[in-house]
MARFIRO-627241 format. One record per residue (C-alpha): residue in three letters; chain; x, y, z. Coordinates in nm, 4 decimals. Example, Ala and Ser with C-alpha at 12.3 -4.5 7.8 and 13.67 -1.06 7.14 Angstrom:
REM MARFIRO-627241
ATOM  kekol  palum        px        py        pz
ATOM    Ala      A    1.2300   -0.4500    0.7800
ATOM    Ser      A    1.3670   -0.1060    0.7140
END
This chain:
REM MARFIRO-627241
ATOM  kekol  palum        px        py        pz
ATOM    Met      A   -6.5758   -0.3929  -19.1419
ATOM    Asp      A   -6.7073   -0.0358  -19.2502
ATOM    Phe      A   -7.0128   -0.1276  -19.5027
ATOM    Asp      A   -7.1119    0.1492  -19.5383
ATOM    Arg      A   -6.7320    0.3045  -19.7065
ATOM    Ile      A   -6.8447    0.3188  -20.0736
ATOM    Val      A   -6.5830    0.2079  -20.3125
ATOM    Asp      A   -6.5707    0.3183  -20.6330
ATOM    Arg      A   -6.6377   -0.0304  -20.9225
ATOM    Arg      A   -6.6195    0.2752  -21.2264
ATOM    Asn      A   -6.3623    0.1981  -21.4768
ATOM    Thr      A   -6.2645   -0.1682  -21.2964
ATOM    Glu      A   -6.4004   -0.3412  -21.6026
ATOM    Ser      A   -6.7279   -0.4749  -21.3211
ATOM    Ile      A   -6.9344   -0.6024  -21.5358
ATOM    Lys      A   -7.2386   -0.4764  -21.2789
ATOM    Trp      A   -7.1189   -0.0943  -21.3267
ATOM    Arg      A   -7.0659   -0.0908  -21.6798
ATOM    Tyr      A   -7.3755   -0.3074  -21.8106
ATOM    Phe      A   -7.6041    0.0458  -21.7298
ATOM    Pro      A   -7.5843    0.4486  -21.8665
ATOM    Glu      A   -7.3535    0.6097  -21.6060
ATOM    Asp      A   -7.5650    0.7696  -21.4536
ATOM    Val      A   -7.7939    0.4500  -21.3561
ATOM    Leu      A   -7.7512    0.2850  -21.0455
ATOM    Pro      A   -7.7117   -0.0747  -21.0707
ATOM    Leu      A   -7.8414   -0.3487  -20.8385
ATOM    Trp      A   -7.8959   -0.6391  -21.1105
ATOM    Val      A   -7.6211   -0.9032  -21.0822
ATOM    Ala      A   -7.5097   -1.1016  -20.7851
ATOM    Asp      A   -7.2131   -0.9636  -20.6989
ATOM    Met      A   -7.1598   -0.6790  -20.4184
ATOM    Asp      A   -7.0421   -0.3626  -20.3587
ATOM    Phe      A   -6.7839   -0.3988  -20.0587
ATOM    Gln      A   -6.4416   -0.5052  -20.0417
ATOM    Ser      A   -6.3777   -0.8756  -19.9816
ATOM    Pro      A   -6.2474   -0.9499  -19.6623
ATOM    Pro      A   -5.8586   -0.8452  -19.5232
ATOM    Glu      A   -5.7574   -1.1672  -19.4837
ATOM    Val      A   -5.8538   -1.2591  -19.8046
ATOM    Leu      A   -5.6736   -0.9021  -19.9958
ATOM    Glu      A   -5.3319   -1.0128  -19.8035
ATOM    Ala      A   -5.3429   -1.3448  -19.9458
ATOM    Leu      A   -5.3925   -1.2230  -20.3094
ATOM    His      A   -5.1327   -0.9662  -20.2263
ATOM    Arg      A   -4.8927   -1.2003  -20.1507
ATOM    Arg      A   -4.9150   -1.4203  -20.4228
ATOM    Val      A   -4.8950   -1.1485  -20.6794
ATOM    Asp      A   -4.5811   -1.0098  -20.5392
ATOM    His      A   -4.3761   -1.3590  -20.6076
ATOM    Gly      A   -4.4581   -1.2393  -20.9465
ATOM    Ile      A   -4.4898   -1.6027  -21.1152
ATOM    Phe      A   -4.8258   -1.7627  -21.2455
ATOM    Gly      A   -4.7799   -2.0706  -21.3324
ATOM    Tyr      A   -4.9895   -2.3736  -21.4190
ATOM    Gly      A   -5.1331   -2.4335  -21.0600
ATOM    Ile      A   -5.2958   -2.7219  -20.8440
ATOM    Pro      A   -5.5316   -2.6757  -20.5355
ATOM    Pro      A   -5.3278   -2.5798  -20.1841
ATOM    Ala      A   -5.2479   -2.9153  -20.0233
ATOM    Asp      A   -5.4460   -2.8385  -19.7201
ATOM    Leu      A   -5.7086   -2.6492  -19.8521
ATOM    Ser      A   -5.9985   -2.9434  -19.8498
ATOM    Glu      A   -5.9398   -3.0707  -19.5472
ATOM    Ile      A   -5.9852   -2.6083  -19.5125
ATOM    Val      A   -6.3400   -2.7031  -19.6500
ATOM    Val      A   -6.3765   -2.9798  -19.4736
ATOM    Asn      A   -6.4330   -2.7780  -19.2036
ATOM    Tyr      A   -6.4978   -2.4802  -19.2526
ATOM    Leu      A   -6.8654   -2.7233  -19.3686
ATOM    His      A   -6.8477   -2.9035  -19.1166
ATOM    Arg      A   -6.8307   -2.5772  -18.8593
ATOM    His      A   -7.1087   -2.3685  -19.0948
ATOM    Phe      A   -7.3411   -2.5920  -19.1491
ATOM    Asp      A   -7.2798   -2.9824  -18.9231
ATOM    Trp      A   -7.1752   -3.1380  -19.2897
ATOM    Lys      A   -6.8674   -3.3024  -19.2365
ATOM    Pro      A   -6.7486   -3.5152  -19.5949
ATOM    Gln      A   -6.4543   -3.6758  -19.6659
ATOM    Pro      A   -6.1421   -3.4218  -19.8670
ATOM    Ala      A   -6.1404   -3.7014  -20.1411
ATOM    His      A   -6.5074   -3.6703  -20.2192
ATOM    Leu      A   -6.4673   -3.2231  -20.3629
ATOM    Ser      A   -6.3161   -3.1462  -20.6464
ATOM    Tyr      A   -6.2839   -2.7578  -20.8057
ATOM    Val      A   -6.4148   -2.6063  -21.0931
ATOM    Pro      A   -6.4408   -2.2741  -21.2426
ATOM    Gly      A   -6.7738   -2.1521  -21.1265
ATOM    Val      A   -7.0469   -2.2810  -21.0299
ATOM    Val      A   -7.2501   -2.2559  -21.3722
ATOM    Thr      A   -6.9287   -2.4644  -21.5156
ATOM    Gly      A   -7.0484   -2.6980  -21.2385
ATOM    Phe      A   -7.3860   -2.7789  -21.3061
ATOM    Asn      A   -7.2970   -2.8038  -21.7216
ATOM    Leu      A   -7.0574   -3.1313  -21.6213
ATOM    Ala      A   -7.3142   -3.2425  -21.4324
ATOM    Ile      A   -7.6044   -3.2508  -21.6654
ATOM    Arg      A   -7.3225   -3.3621  -21.9421
ATOM    Ala      A   -7.1427   -3.6576  -21.7050
ATOM    Phe      A   -7.5234   -3.7536  -21.5483
ATOM    Ser      A   -7.7875   -3.7495  -21.8270
ATOM    Glu      A   -7.8637   -4.0036  -22.0750
ATOM    Pro      A   -8.0379   -3.9604  -22.4224
ATOM    Gly      A   -8.3981   -3.8979  -22.4178
ATOM    Ser      A   -8.3562   -3.8138  -22.0665
ATOM    Ser      A   -8.4432   -3.4679  -21.9341
ATOM    Val      A   -8.3161   -3.1986  -21.6998
ATOM    Leu      A   -8.5989   -3.0426  -21.3982
ATOM    Phe      A   -8.5927   -2.7787  -21.1789
ATOM    Asn      A   -8.7618   -2.5350  -21.0076
ATOM    Thr      A   -8.9340   -2.1221  -21.1641
ATOM    Pro      A   -8.8345   -1.9015  -21.1603
ATOM    Ala      A   -8.5100   -1.9819  -21.1635
ATOM    Tyr      A   -8.1810   -1.8314  -21.2202
ATOM    Pro      A   -8.0766   -1.7692  -21.6045
ATOM    Pro      A   -7.8319   -2.0353  -21.7335
ATOM    Phe      A   -8.0590   -2.2910  -21.5396
ATOM    Phe      A   -8.2088   -2.2749  -21.8615
ATOM    Ala      A   -7.9560   -2.2463  -22.1124
ATOM    Ala      A   -7.7141   -2.5428  -21.9523
ATOM    Pro      A   -7.9730   -2.8327  -22.0811
ATOM    Gln      A   -8.0233   -2.6755  -22.4183
ATOM    Ser      A   -7.6199   -2.6544  -22.4214
ATOM    Ala      A   -7.6518   -3.0470  -22.4208
ATOM    Arg      A   -7.9143   -3.0868  -22.6260
ATOM    Leu      A   -8.1420   -3.2170  -22.3589
ATOM    Pro      A   -8.5116   -3.0539  -22.2828
ATOM    Tyr      A   -8.5809   -2.9351  -21.9651
ATOM    Val      A   -8.8689   -2.9610  -21.7254
ATOM    Thr      A   -8.9550   -2.6838  -21.4830
ATOM    Asn      A   -9.1337   -2.7411  -21.1408
ATOM    Pro      A   -9.3422   -2.3966  -21.1037
ATOM    Leu      A   -9.2712   -2.2756  -20.7213
ATOM    Val      A   -9.6260   -2.2110  -20.5600
ATOM    Arg      A   -9.6685   -1.8884  -20.4513
ATOM    Gly      A   -9.9536   -1.8361  -20.1561
ATOM    Ala      A  -10.1471   -1.5077  -20.0825
ATOM    Asp      A   -9.9182   -1.3543  -19.8732
ATOM    Gly      A   -9.5963   -1.4145  -20.0997
ATOM    Ser      A   -9.4378   -1.7143  -20.0259
ATOM    Tyr      A   -9.2909   -1.9162  -20.2142
ATOM    Asn      A   -9.3349   -2.3322  -20.1613
ATOM    Leu      A   -9.2438   -2.6919  -20.3262
ATOM    Asp      A   -9.4786   -2.8202  -20.5671
ATOM    Phe      A   -9.4247   -3.2313  -20.4493
ATOM    Glu      A   -9.6864   -3.4251  -20.6431
ATOM    Arg      A   -9.6824   -3.2238  -20.9861
ATOM    Phe      A   -9.2312   -3.2748  -20.9068
ATOM    Glu      A   -9.2884   -3.6586  -20.8632
ATOM    Lys      A   -9.5128   -3.6556  -21.2076
ATOM    Gln      A   -9.3205   -3.4898  -21.4093
ATOM    Ile      A   -9.0175   -3.7221  -21.3234
ATOM    Glu      A   -9.2568   -3.9646  -21.3964
ATOM    Ala      A   -9.3852   -3.8265  -21.7669
ATOM    Glu      A   -9.0478   -3.6779  -21.8518
ATOM    Asn      A   -8.8141   -3.9105  -21.8183
ATOM    Val      A   -8.5850   -3.6527  -21.5517
ATOM    Lys      A   -8.2660   -3.8181  -21.4907
ATOM    Val      A   -8.0993   -3.4906  -21.3269
ATOM    Phe      A   -8.2871   -3.2810  -21.1408
ATOM    Ile      A   -8.0671   -2.9141  -21.0362
ATOM    Leu      A   -8.2234   -2.8119  -20.6568
ATOM    Cys      A   -8.1494   -2.4190  -20.5904
ATOM    Asn      A   -8.0638   -2.4162  -20.2183
ATOM    Pro      A   -8.0570   -2.1035  -20.1196
ATOM    Gln      A   -8.3333   -1.9941  -20.4425
ATOM    Asn      A   -8.2714   -1.7635  -20.6934
ATOM    Pro      A   -8.4155   -1.5482  -20.7384
ATOM    Thr      A   -8.6917   -1.5642  -20.4182
ATOM    Gly      A   -8.4506   -1.5568  -20.1339
ATOM    Arg      A   -8.6690   -1.8828  -20.0270
ATOM    Val      A   -8.4486   -2.1374  -19.7706
ATOM    Phe      A   -8.5784   -2.4842  -19.7727
ATOM    Thr      A   -8.6426   -2.6798  -19.4912
ATOM    Arg      A   -8.5362   -2.9985  -19.3248
ATOM    Glu      A   -8.8584   -3.1173  -19.4136
ATOM    Glu      A   -8.9096   -3.0079  -19.7479
ATOM    Leu      A   -8.5460   -3.0916  -19.8202
ATOM    Thr      A   -8.5981   -3.4666  -19.6903
ATOM    Arg      A   -8.9242   -3.5085  -19.9472
ATOM    Leu      A   -8.7276   -3.3765  -20.2712
ATOM    Ala      A   -8.4327   -3.6275  -20.2292
ATOM    Glu      A   -8.6817   -3.9680  -20.1532
ATOM    Ile      A   -8.8368   -3.8434  -20.4980
ATOM    Cys      A   -8.5642   -3.8671  -20.6608
ATOM    Leu      A   -8.4519   -4.1637  -20.5089
ATOM    Arg      A   -8.7397   -4.3389  -20.5621
ATOM    His      A   -8.6738   -4.2635  -20.9302
ATOM    Lys      A   -8.3114   -4.2592  -20.9122
ATOM    Val      A   -8.2696   -3.9183  -21.0235
ATOM    Ile      A   -7.9288   -3.7523  -20.9857
ATOM    Ile      A   -7.9151   -3.4251  -20.7508
ATOM    Cys      A   -7.7026   -3.1972  -20.8830
ATOM    Ser      A   -7.7284   -2.8796  -20.5587
ATOM    Asp      A   -7.6652   -2.5347  -20.6478
ATOM    Glu      A   -7.5999   -2.4678  -20.2614
ATOM    Ile      A   -7.3787   -2.0798  -20.3615
ATOM    His      A   -7.5591   -1.8264  -20.1453
ATOM    Cys      A   -7.5690   -2.1366  -19.8229
ATOM    Asp      A   -7.3874   -1.8767  -19.6040
ATOM    Ile      A   -7.6245   -1.5692  -19.6463
ATOM    Thr      A   -7.9364   -1.6186  -19.4382
ATOM    Tyr      A   -8.1511   -1.4584  -19.1913
ATOM    Asp      A   -8.3296   -1.4480  -18.9346
ATOM    Gly      A   -8.0969   -1.7492  -18.7159
ATOM    Arg      A   -8.2455   -1.9380  -18.9915
ATOM    Lys      A   -7.9551   -2.2539  -19.0556
ATOM    His      A   -7.9119   -2.3605  -19.4314
ATOM    Ile      A   -7.8807   -2.7331  -19.4974
ATOM    Pro      A   -7.6985   -2.9520  -19.7340
ATOM    Ile      A   -7.9109   -3.1784  -19.8697
ATOM    Ala      A   -7.6587   -3.4170  -19.8952
ATOM    Ser      A   -7.6458   -3.3978  -19.5456
ATOM    Leu      A   -7.9426   -3.5191  -19.4966
ATOM    Asp      A   -7.8543   -3.9268  -19.5117
ATOM    Pro      A   -7.5700   -4.1358  -19.6712
ATOM    Glu      A   -7.8379   -4.2200  -19.8949
ATOM    Ile      A   -7.9464   -3.8928  -20.0483
ATOM    Ala      A   -7.5391   -3.7931  -20.0558
ATOM    Asp      A   -7.4610   -4.1107  -20.2797
ATOM    Ile      A   -7.7629   -3.9305  -20.5579
ATOM    Thr      A   -7.5875   -3.5908  -20.5003
ATOM    Leu      A   -7.3492   -3.3543  -20.6762
ATOM    Thr      A   -7.3676   -3.0246  -20.3608
ATOM    Leu      A   -7.1689   -2.6882  -20.5639
ATOM    Leu      A   -7.0424   -2.4881  -20.3171
ATOM    Ala      A   -6.8185   -2.1392  -20.3482
ATOM    Pro      A   -6.6890   -1.8631  -20.1880
ATOM    Ser      A   -6.7427   -1.6217  -20.3930
ATOM    Lys      A   -7.0677   -1.4766  -20.3560
ATOM    Thr      A   -7.0088   -1.5246  -19.9355
ATOM    Tyr      A   -6.6668   -1.2805  -19.9914
ATOM    Asn      A   -6.7425   -1.1055  -20.2987
ATOM    Ile      A   -6.4533   -1.2857  -20.5502
ATOM    Ala      A   -6.6590   -1.3913  -20.7617
ATOM    Gly      A   -6.4938   -1.2919  -21.0515
ATOM    Leu      A   -6.2580   -1.5510  -21.0041
ATOM    Tyr      A   -6.4416   -1.8113  -21.0139
ATOM    Ala      A   -6.3540   -2.0940  -20.7185
ATOM    Ser      A   -6.5979   -2.3458  -20.7407
ATOM    Val      A   -6.6682   -2.7314  -20.5327
ATOM    Ala      A   -6.7881   -2.9493  -20.5832
ATOM    Val      A   -6.8700   -3.2299  -20.3451
ATOM    Ile      A   -6.9654   -3.5812  -20.4652
ATOM    Ser      A   -6.9682   -3.8519  -20.2500
ATOM    Asn      A   -7.0353   -4.1724  -20.4711
ATOM    Pro      A   -6.7437   -4.3164  -20.6402
ATOM    Glu      A   -6.8630   -4.4191  -20.9317
ATOM    Leu      A   -7.0790   -4.0198  -21.0111
ATOM    Ser      A   -6.7465   -3.8998  -20.8855
ATOM    Arg      A   -6.5978   -4.0763  -21.1763
ATOM    Arg      A   -6.8113   -3.9465  -21.4478
ATOM    Tyr      A   -6.7941   -3.6381  -21.3233
ATOM    Arg      A   -6.4233   -3.6069  -21.3069
ATOM    Glu      A   -6.4087   -3.7545  -21.6713
ATOM    Phe      A   -6.6203   -3.4833  -21.8096
ATOM    Lys      A   -6.4651   -3.1815  -21.6400
ATOM    Asn      A   -6.1020   -3.3031  -21.7317
ATOM    Gly      A   -6.1843   -3.3112  -22.0727
ATOM    Leu      A   -6.3354   -3.0060  -22.0654
ATOM    Thr      A   -6.2047   -2.7492  -21.8925
ATOM    Ser      A   -5.9329   -2.7189  -21.5775
ATOM    Gly      A   -5.9736   -2.5833  -21.2522
ATOM    Pro      A   -5.9857   -2.2551  -21.1111
ATOM    Asp      A   -5.6572   -1.9878  -21.1482
ATOM    Leu      A   -5.4026   -2.0122  -20.8972
ATOM    Leu      A   -5.5598   -1.6372  -20.7535
ATOM    Ala      A   -5.9210   -1.7730  -20.7263
ATOM    Leu      A   -5.7642   -2.0799  -20.5292
ATOM    Thr      A   -5.5949   -1.8308  -20.2792
ATOM    Ala      A   -5.8296   -1.6811  -20.2244
ATOM    Ala      A   -6.0544   -1.9385  -20.1939
ATOM    Arg      A   -5.8152   -2.1075  -19.9158
ATOM    Ala      A   -5.8002   -1.7730  -19.7662
ATOM    Ala      A   -6.2241   -1.6712  -19.7820
ATOM    Tyr      A   -6.2334   -2.0364  -19.5743
ATOM    Leu      A   -5.9742   -2.0469  -19.3594
ATOM    His      A   -6.0134   -1.6580  -19.1935
ATOM    Gly      A   -6.4258   -1.5374  -19.3201
ATOM    Asp      A   -6.5882   -1.6005  -18.9856
ATOM    Ala      A   -6.5634   -1.2816  -18.8940
ATOM    Trp      A   -6.6157   -1.0637  -19.1756
ATOM    Leu      A   -6.9281   -1.3008  -19.2771
ATOM    Lys      A   -7.1280   -1.2529  -18.9168
ATOM    Glu      A   -7.0812   -0.8516  -18.9542
ATOM    Leu      A   -7.1753   -0.8664  -19.3448
ATOM    Ile      A   -7.4907   -1.0970  -19.2898
ATOM    Ala      A   -7.5930   -0.8373  -18.9688
ATOM    Tyr      A   -7.5616   -0.5536  -19.2223
ATOM    Leu      A   -7.7350   -0.7628  -19.5148
ATOM    Gln      A   -8.0217   -0.8361  -19.3169
ATOM    Ala      A   -8.0908   -0.4325  -19.1785
ATOM    Asn      A   -8.0634   -0.3161  -19.5229
ATOM    Arg      A   -8.3538   -0.5924  -19.6297
ATOM    Asp      A   -8.5127   -0.4793  -19.3126
ATOM    Trp      A   -8.5380   -0.2100  -19.4311
ATOM    Met      A   -8.6223   -0.1927  -19.7357
ATOM    Ala      A   -8.8444   -0.4082  -19.6733
ATOM    Glu      A   -9.0196   -0.0829  -19.4512
ATOM    Phe      A   -8.9824    0.1472  -19.7270
ATOM    Ile      A   -9.1237    0.0174  -20.0144
ATOM    Ala      A   -9.4610   -0.0962  -19.7773
ATOM    Ala      A   -9.4384    0.3009  -19.7181
ATOM    Glu      A   -9.3327    0.4544  -20.0272
ATOM    Leu      A   -9.4087    0.1927  -20.2544
ATOM    Pro      A   -9.7335    0.1515  -20.3087
ATOM    Gly      A   -9.8457   -0.1419  -20.5629
ATOM    Val      A   -9.5367   -0.3178  -20.5101
ATOM    Glu      A   -9.4531   -0.6527  -20.2927
ATOM    Met      A   -9.2158   -0.7810  -20.1393
ATOM    Arg      A   -9.1521   -1.1149  -19.9459
ATOM    Lys      A   -8.9003   -1.1266  -19.7418
ATOM    Pro      A   -8.5705   -1.3612  -19.8850
ATOM    Glu      A   -8.4925   -1.5936  -19.6137
ATOM    Gly      A   -8.1794   -1.6147  -19.7705
ATOM    Thr      A   -7.9400   -1.4180  -20.0215
ATOM    Phe      A   -7.8653   -1.0775  -20.1473
ATOM    Leu      A   -8.1630   -1.0464  -20.3853
ATOM    Ala      A   -8.4983   -0.8844  -20.3274
ATOM    Trp      A   -8.7932   -0.9886  -20.5558
ATOM    Leu      A   -8.9986   -0.6801  -20.6003
ATOM    Asp      A   -9.3973   -0.8670  -20.7110
ATOM    Cys      A   -9.4923   -0.4700  -20.9690
ATOM    Gln      A   -9.7853   -0.6498  -21.1241
ATOM    Lys      A  -10.0384   -0.4114  -20.9586
ATOM    Leu      A   -9.8912   -0.0841  -21.1453
ATOM    Asp      A   -9.8517   -0.2168  -21.4547
ATOM    Leu      A   -9.5004   -0.0921  -21.5641
ATOM    Gln      A   -9.5032   -0.0737  -21.9072
ATOM    Pro      A   -9.3162   -0.1566  -22.1742
ATOM    Asn      A   -9.1952   -0.4306  -21.8290
ATOM    Pro      A   -9.1267   -0.2951  -21.5059
ATOM    Gln      A   -8.7530   -0.3170  -21.5186
ATOM    Arg      A   -8.7376   -0.1245  -21.8181
ATOM    Phe      A   -8.9323    0.1445  -21.5742
ATOM    Phe      A   -8.6983    0.1531  -21.3388
ATOM    Gln      A   -8.4286    0.2289  -21.6112
ATOM    Glu      A   -8.5576    0.4893  -21.8013
ATOM    His      A   -8.7084    0.6878  -21.5258
ATOM    Ala      A   -8.5666    0.5931  -21.2213
ATOM    Arg      A   -8.2165    0.5535  -21.3316
ATOM    Val      A   -8.1770    0.2231  -21.1901
ATOM    Gly      A   -8.1064   -0.0709  -21.2858
ATOM    Leu      A   -8.2393   -0.4121  -21.1830
ATOM    Asn      A   -8.2981   -0.7556  -21.3528
ATOM    Cys      A   -8.5414   -0.8407  -21.5409
ATOM    Gly      A   -8.7862   -1.0563  -21.4189
ATOM    Ala      A   -8.9226   -1.2553  -21.7116
ATOM    Asp      A   -8.5410   -1.3809  -21.7697
ATOM    Tyr      A   -8.6145   -1.6088  -21.4770
ATOM    Gly      A   -8.9045   -1.8245  -21.6940
ATOM    Pro      A   -9.2851   -1.6988  -21.7556
ATOM    Glu      A   -9.3778   -1.7047  -21.3716
ATOM    Gly      A   -9.1514   -1.3529  -21.3277
ATOM    Ser      A   -9.3093   -1.1465  -21.6286
ATOM    Ser      A   -9.4339   -0.8807  -21.3550
ATOM    Phe      A   -9.1141   -0.8857  -21.1035
ATOM    Val      A   -8.7471   -0.7213  -21.1148
ATOM    Arg      A   -8.4593   -0.8474  -20.9111
ATOM    Leu      A   -8.2661   -0.5981  -20.6886
ATOM    Asn      A   -7.8815   -0.6553  -20.4703
ATOM    Phe      A   -7.9267   -0.4816  -20.2302
ATOM    Gly      A   -7.6050   -0.6129  -20.1943
ATOM    Thr      A   -7.4326   -0.3181  -20.1270
ATOM    Gln      A   -7.4352   -0.0044  -19.9220
ATOM    Arg      A   -7.7641    0.1528  -19.7144
ATOM    Ser      A   -7.6535    0.4758  -19.9014
ATOM    Val      A   -7.7033    0.3992  -20.2358
ATOM    Leu      A   -7.9603    0.1685  -20.1426
ATOM    Val      A   -8.1456    0.4140  -20.0363
ATOM    Glu      A   -8.0729    0.7149  -20.3307
ATOM    Ala      A   -8.2241    0.3945  -20.6057
ATOM    Leu      A   -8.5452    0.3017  -20.3604
ATOM    Glu      A   -8.6039    0.6756  -20.3252
ATOM    Arg      A   -8.5984    0.7163  -20.7332
ATOM    Met      A   -8.7643    0.4175  -20.7756
ATOM    Ala      A   -9.0899    0.5654  -20.5050
ATOM    Ala      A   -9.0258    0.8945  -20.7184
ATOM    Ala      A   -9.0921    0.7151  -21.0647
ATOM    Leu      A   -9.3682    0.5770  -20.9579
ATOM    Lys      A   -9.5495    0.9070  -20.7815
ATOM    Ser      A   -9.4742    1.0899  -21.1364
ATOM    Arg      A   -9.6194    0.8183  -21.3543
END
């Protein structure tokens, strides 16, 4: 796969490329600028060429294909019957909050956090509690287990939304960290809703560990949300998988799902099947390309963007850049948009801890990334 080849995405109804003015290079929302694997495109062409798009159901072999993929990549093999399909991970955790919360209870998640985590409890008319990750002197983010348990006890938490790999910090939590989180949730009968959408994209030999794979007792309190969307760049098709081994939790979840939404559409299911069945070789090349982008960017920022701090993400294709030392006005996102013509995510959207940050999507061609970083460096030098 030639990941350096630029495919023009303007005038294709891409939110990434339409949100900002045309002269702004968009490195924000988490979809990549690469074409999806050839096998995915071929499967979609065959389905479109059939010419009929009636109501559909998941392919008969899809759950077995997904289970084999999870076993191959993560040494985790849930039962096919444990899988349910939803149109997107955001839909998935919104359903989980409604299915597993109780009146007067709270929802807990770590911050900085993916912005829909804030919106989901509010839409269910439930309060949320934030457990800030602790940032070390070296820029690393770590879990505050003591505060986590105290918050569960004090705030009547019934659902914990875990994000691993973590968006926006790029942390990939270790087996020890995940076990400790799960043990606290077990003690307090808290359901874990684990958003693992970035699970396939990890660096430096790290291997993602699904929290439900740790132990059957932990799996019994966990709903895991997965998707091929980030990995294989099919985010706009909205195909996601919910894995629930506990029969009672599965029943409650499916009741809410069936009452509120349908499953993914035919094209989404077609793409998902092809990605999980045929995407391994493409994914290996992708991760090598993304890691090289990450490493080049870290070196460039250290040399050419004084005052901007970046800790290399352990997973995802998202960089979390600290601009606190620069006092960029009115905020770092607006500064780089207006003075560098580079479109980034505003860190404040991820919680108050992110007010001095921007999030940068490096899932793009190296030439685009180079141009964007050079623009940012020039903007800082001309202040």
